[in-house]
N, C-alpha and C positions, 0 to 999 in steps of 0.2 A: 503492500499501500502505499502511497506518493504522500508522503507530510510537506518535503521541502519541494522548493523550486529545483536546489541543485545540492548536491553530495561532493563535496571535494575529497578526493584520496590521497593521501598523502605516506607512502613508504617510508620507514624509518629503520636503520640501521647504524648502530654507535653512534652515534651524531646527536647528542641530548643537546648542544648550543645552537648548533643548526635547526634545530626542531625548532626551539622556545623564540628563536627570531622569526622560523616562519610563521606563528603561531600570531604572535605581537603584530606582525602585520597583516594577518589575517583579521584579528581584532579592531583595526582598521580602516575596515571599509567602509565606503561612503553609503552601503545600500542597506535596507533592514536586514540585522541579523536571522530573524524569521525565516530570512528566504532561502536559509542555505546552514549546511551541518559540513562537518569536518569530522571523516575518519583519517585517524591515522593508523596506519597497519605496522605493528613492529616486526621485525623478522627476525625474532629473536637473538634482539641484542644483549650483551652481557650484564647490564642494567637494566632494568624495567622501568618503563615509561611512564613518570608521574606528573601530577600536578597539571592538568589538563584544566581541571576545574576551577585554576584560577583566572584563566582566558573568557571572558563574556561571550563567548563562542557553544553552540551546539556541537559540541565535541565530544567524541566515542573513540575507544581502542578497541584495535583487535591484534591478536598473535597469529603470527605466519609462522610454524616452526622450519616449513619446506625453504632452503636458500634460495632466494634473489628475486627484485624489485617485481617481476612478474607475478608469480607465486602469493607476494605480500598485496598488490593489488586488486588481487584476484578476491582475497578475502574480504577486502575492501567493499569491492561492488555487491559481495553476497548479502552485507547486511544494509546496504545503500537505500535510501526511503527517498531519494530524489526524481524527480522529473527527467534533468540532468545529468552528468557526470562529467566533472573536471579534475582531471588528472595532473600532478605536479609535484615536485621533489622536496623531501624537506630542508634542503640548505638552498631553497629558494624563496626570495622576499617578493611578497606580492604586491602588486602596484595596489593604489585604493579603490580605485575602480575597478578592477579585476571582473568580480562578481558582475558590477552594475553591467559594465560594456558586453562582459562574455554569454549574458542571459540574454539581454538585448539580440544580439548578433545567433544567437542559438535559436532566438523565439522566429526571429526572422525568416532562416533557412531551413529550419523543421526537425523534426526528430529521427528522421533518416540523413541527416547529414554531420559531417564530421569539421571540427576546428582545427587549425593551426594556432594558437596566440603566440604572440610574438615571446621571444625568450633573448635578454641581452645581458649578454656576459660582460661582468665588470673586474675591472682589476682591485687587491688588497688596498693597494696604495695609489697616489697620484700616478705614478710613474707604472706602468705594467714592465715585469719584466721580462726576457724572452718567451717563455714557457707561457706567461699571461698574453702577453700579445700575439704567440702563436693560435691561442685558444679565442680569443676575438675576433680573431679576423676569420677562422678556419673550423668553429664550430658551428653550431645547429643555425640554421638557415631557413627560417618558418614558412617565409614567404614564397621562398624555394620549394620546401616539402610539400605544402600543398595543391600547387600548380603540377607533382609528380604523385596527388593524390597520398600522401603520406603527410603524419604529423611525429614529432619527438613527445614523447609522455612527460617530458619538464611542463608541458602545457598544450593538454590536449583534451578537450572538448567532445562528446556526444550525447546520445539519448541511455538514459538506461534500459530503454525498451531495444535501442537498436545492436548495444553490448550484449547485451543476452541472444540476442537473435545469430551475431555474426560469432559469439563464444567468447571463451576466457582467453589473457596470454596465454601464448606458449610458452615453457622453460626451453634454454639451450640457445634461441635465437634474439635477432635484433628483434624483442617480443611488438615494442612498436612499430617497425618494418611490416613485420610477418601480420598483425592485427589490423592495421591498413589494408594491404591487399584482401585481406579476408573483407573486409567492409566494402573495399570499390566492388570488389567480385558482387557483393551481395545487394549492390546497387544506391551504396550511398556515395552523396556529392560531399567535396572539401572546399573548404574557405579558408582565406588567411584571416586573422584577427586581429591587426598591430594596432588596436588600442586595448587589446585584451593581455596584461602586462607582467612578465614577471623577469624579478633579473637573478641571475644564476653566476656565482663565483668563479672567476676566469680560475681552471688549473695552473698550479702554479712551479710544481714542482716536475723534474720529467720523469718521477718514481708515479705520479698519477700519472702522466702522456704512454709510459708503459705498460701499467695497468690497463689502462683506456682500450688500448690496440691491442694486447693479448687477448681481452676479453672480447672485443668487436670483430677480431680473425677468427676466434674459438667458434664464434656465433655462426660467419658466412663460411665457416670449413665446416660444420655442422647440417647447413643446409645443400652447398653443393656434393658434399660428398654421396647425398641418395640422388643424384643427378648422374647421367652417361656421360661418359667422356669425362669423370671428374679428373684424372692426372693432367691430360693436356689442356683442359679450362682454369686448372689451378695455377699451373708454371704460369700460362698467360697471362692472368693476374696478377701473380708476383711479381713481373715482367713491367705491366702498366703499370702496377703501386709504385715501383722504383722510378718510374721513366715520369710520372703525372707530376713531381716537383719542380720540373720545368715550366711547362705552362701554369701550374696554378700559382707562380710568382708573380705573375701580373696582380691578381686577387690583391695582394699583400698592397702593393703597388696604389693600386685604385682604391683602398679602404678608406673610408672617412673619418671612423672610430679613431685613427691612429694617427695624429697630428703630426708626430715629427716623421722623418726620414728614419732615422735611428731606429726609433720602433720599429718599423715598418720592415728594414734588414736584418733586423733580429726577428722578426715574425718569418723568413723567408728563410733564413740559418736553420730556423726549429724545424719548418716542413720538411726541408731537407733530410734533417734526421730521422724525422718520423717516418717518412716515407720509405727510406733505407730500412730502418728498423722492422717497419710493418714486414718488408718483404721478407727482411732474414727469416722473422719470426713463422712467417708461412709458409717459407721453406722447410723450418725448421717441424713444422705440423706436419709434412706433406712425408718428410724422412722418418718419422717416430710409427709408420706404419699402422698409426691407432682410425677406427672408424668414429670414434668421438671425441672432441674436447669441452671438457668441462670447464665453461667460462664461470663460473661461480669461484673456481681457485683466485682469480686475480679481481678481487676487491680491494681498495685501499685502506679502507676502515676494517681491520681482521679482529 
C-alpha cells in the first residue's frame, strides 16, 4: 500500500559519517516531509546504524546480510511504501530541491519512466588533487547516460510499479546498467533531471580508483563471459581500453568544472594510468582461467 509519494532508498556500508551528512541534507528538503520516506539499507556494517530518530524524517532501517549494494537496495524496495523510488548513495549530499524537482519530473513523465538525476562530483578542498581532477572529468555523466537509456544509481528515479515489473537488481554485474537495460526492454522511457541534484565526493586516492576499476572490470567480465567468442572479445576490449586514453584526453581539456590548465593536465595523467591499469587487470582476469570474478572483494570500506 502506497503511503508516500516517494521512497528514497540508500544503501550503507561502514560509512556512518557519510550517512549522517546525507540524512542531514534530506532533513533540509524544501518540500513537505510527509511526501517522502527514507529507507536506509545497511549491508551488515561492523557497527549497527543508529540515531535515525534524531532526524525529522520518515526514516526506516533494513539490514541485508548478502554483500553488495544491489542486494541492499533490493531489501529497501521490499519495504518501500512510495509511489516512486529514488536511489542514491550514503556519501551523497542531497540538494534542498531534490524531492520537489524530482517528483515534479516523475509525475510529468509517468510511472513507466526512469530518470537520471544530475550527479555533481566535488573535491574535498578548493583545489582538486590529481585523482579528484580525473574523477570530476570522467565520472558519471547522467545526461549522456539518459540518452543511452541508462542511469547511475547515485541518482536514479523510477516508480515502484515499474521496478517490481522489471525485477530486482542483479548481483555481480553493473546492477544499474543491467537494470536499466531490462527496464528499456520492458518499454520504459528515460529522461534526464538536470535540476534534481546530488553532490558526490570525488575519489581522492589511487586505492579508491584501483578498487573501482577492479570491481567494474569484474562485473563486465561476468557479463561477457556468458557470451560466445569471449576470449577474442575480451582481448579486443583490453586493447580498446588502453588505447582510449588518447582520444578521451580531449574531454579534460574541454571540461568547464576544472578552470586551471594544470588541473586538466593532472586529470589526463591519471586517465592514462587508469586505462593502462584497467587493461592490465582485465588481462589478469583472462589469464586466471576463472569463469566468474567476485566484484564484492573490491570495496574500499572493508
